[in-house]
C-alpha positions as CSV (number, residue, x, y, z in Angstrom):
1,M,111.6,77.9,102.9
2,T,109.7,81.2,102.4
3,R,107.2,81.0,99.6
4,V,107.4,83.9,97.1
5,L,105.1,84.6,94.2
6,V,106.5,86.1,91.0
7,L,103.5,87.5,89.2
8,N,103.6,88.6,85.6
9,G,101.0,90.6,83.7
10,P,99.9,90.6,80.1
11,N,102.1,89.4,77.2
12,L,105.0,88.3,79.4
13,G,104.1,84.7,78.5
14,R,105.4,85.7,75.0
15,L,108.9,86.4,76.1
16,G,111.5,85.3,73.6
17,S,109.2,86.1,70.6
18,R,107.7,89.4,71.7
19,E,109.9,92.4,70.7
20,P,113.2,90.7,71.5
21,D,115.0,94.0,71.0
22,V,113.2,95.3,74.0
23,Y,112.5,92.2,76.1
24,G,115.4,89.9,75.1
25,A,115.5,86.4,73.5
26,T,114.9,84.3,76.7
27,S,111.6,82.5,76.7
28,Y,109.1,82.7,79.5
29,Q,110.1,79.2,80.5
30,G,113.7,80.5,80.7
31,L,112.5,83.3,83.1
32,V,110.7,80.7,85.2
33,E,113.8,78.5,85.4
34,R,116.1,81.5,86.3
35,C,113.7,82.7,89.1
36,T,113.2,79.2,90.6
37,A,116.9,78.4,90.5
38,L,117.9,81.7,92.2
39,G,115.1,81.2,94.7
40,R,116.6,77.9,95.7
41,E,120.0,79.5,96.2
42,L,118.4,82.2,98.4
43,G,116.3,79.8,100.4
44,L,113.1,80.9,98.7
45,D,110.3,78.7,97.3
46,V,109.5,80.7,94.2
47,E,106.4,80.2,92.2
48,V,106.2,82.1,88.8
49,R,102.8,82.9,87.3
50,E,101.7,84.8,84.2
51,T,98.2,86.1,83.2
52,N,96.6,88.3,80.6
53,S,93.6,88.8,83.0
54,E,93.3,91.7,85.3
55,L,90.8,89.7,87.4
56,Q,93.3,86.9,87.8
57,M,96.1,89.3,88.9
58,V,93.9,90.9,91.5
59,Q,92.9,87.4,92.9
60,W,96.6,86.4,93.1
61,L,97.4,89.6,94.9
62,H,94.6,88.9,97.4
63,E,96.0,85.4,97.8
64,A,99.4,86.9,98.6
65,A,98.0,89.3,101.1
66,D,95.9,86.6,102.8
67,G,98.9,84.3,103.0
68,K,101.4,87.0,104.0
69,L,103.4,86.0,100.9
70,P,106.2,88.3,99.5
71,V,105.7,89.2,95.8
72,V,107.8,90.2,92.8
73,L,105.3,91.9,90.5
74,N,105.8,92.7,86.8
75,P,102.4,94.3,86.1
76,A,103.3,94.9,82.5
77,A,100.6,97.0,80.8
78,F,98.5,97.0,84.0
79,T,101.3,99.2,85.5
80,H,99.9,102.3,83.9
81,Y,96.1,102.1,84.5
82,S,94.9,99.2,86.7
83,Y,93.7,100.8,89.8
84,A,92.0,97.5,90.8
85,M,95.4,95.9,90.7
86,R,97.0,98.8,92.6
87,D,94.4,98.6,95.3
88,A,94.9,94.8,95.6
89,A,98.7,95.4,95.9
90,A,98.1,98.1,98.5
91,Q,96.6,95.3,100.8
92,R,100.0,93.6,100.9
93,T,101.1,92.0,104.2
94,A,104.7,91.3,103.1
95,P,107.2,93.0,100.8
96,L,106.2,93.6,97.2
97,I,108.7,94.6,94.6
98,E,107.7,96.0,91.3
99,V,109.9,94.9,88.4
100,H,110.2,95.8,84.7
101,I,112.4,94.2,82.1
102,S,112.9,97.5,80.2
103,N,113.3,101.0,81.7
104,P,109.8,102.5,81.3
105,Y,111.3,106.0,81.5
106,A,113.4,105.4,78.4
107,R,110.3,104.4,76.4
108,E,107.0,106.0,75.3
109,E,105.6,108.7,77.6
110,F,102.5,106.7,78.6
111,R,104.8,104.1,80.2
112,H,106.3,106.7,82.6
113,N,103.5,106.4,85.1
114,S,103.1,103.5,87.5
115,V,100.0,103.2,89.6
116,V,101.7,100.4,91.6
117,A,105.0,102.2,92.6
118,S,103.4,104.1,95.5
119,V,102.3,100.9,97.2
120,A,105.3,98.8,96.4
121,S,108.3,98.3,98.7
122,G,110.5,99.3,95.8
123,T,110.8,99.2,92.0
124,I,113.6,97.7,89.9
125,A,113.6,98.3,86.1
126,G,115.8,98.3,83.1
127,F,118.1,95.3,83.8
128,G,116.4,92.8,81.5
129,L,115.6,89.6,83.2
130,G,118.2,90.6,85.7
131,S,115.5,92.9,87.2
132,Y,113.8,89.7,88.6
133,E,117.1,88.5,90.1
134,L,117.8,91.8,91.7
135,A,114.2,91.8,93.1
136,L,114.6,88.3,94.5
137,R,117.8,89.2,96.2
138,A,116.3,92.4,97.7
139,L,113.3,90.3,99.0
140,A,115.7,87.8,100.5
141,E,117.5,90.6,102.2
142,Q,114.3,92.2,103.5
143,L,113.0,88.9,104.8
144,T,116.2,88.3,106.8
145,T,116.2,91.8,108.4
146,R,112.5,91.6,109.4
């Protein structure tokens, strides 16, 4: 089974209680369960992580690059300003798909810019937690066609 990291940035551990009108009512644990279950169906060993630390996110991206691990990345607030995270993501050695639960372009203007998008294999946004499922399916497809 191919190991895949699903990396989540700040405040995503608060899913279910944080702005449910934007992010839905499913808890972070519910997201973990959805991703790991779909991963099994797709033949992927999915590990879901969340951090509020930019340093930790950069270290995880280095781990992924060194291990040639595919990544589904929801950078959350780091999306808009973390050049350190962007530079770590640029070192990828396997597919990296940027995801967002909401559609950043339908929200405040400061959310319209992603420093990660230019180094990602692709971006999926606006489908709620389904964005993660679409990203995992896209990764599985990319991995079988490599």
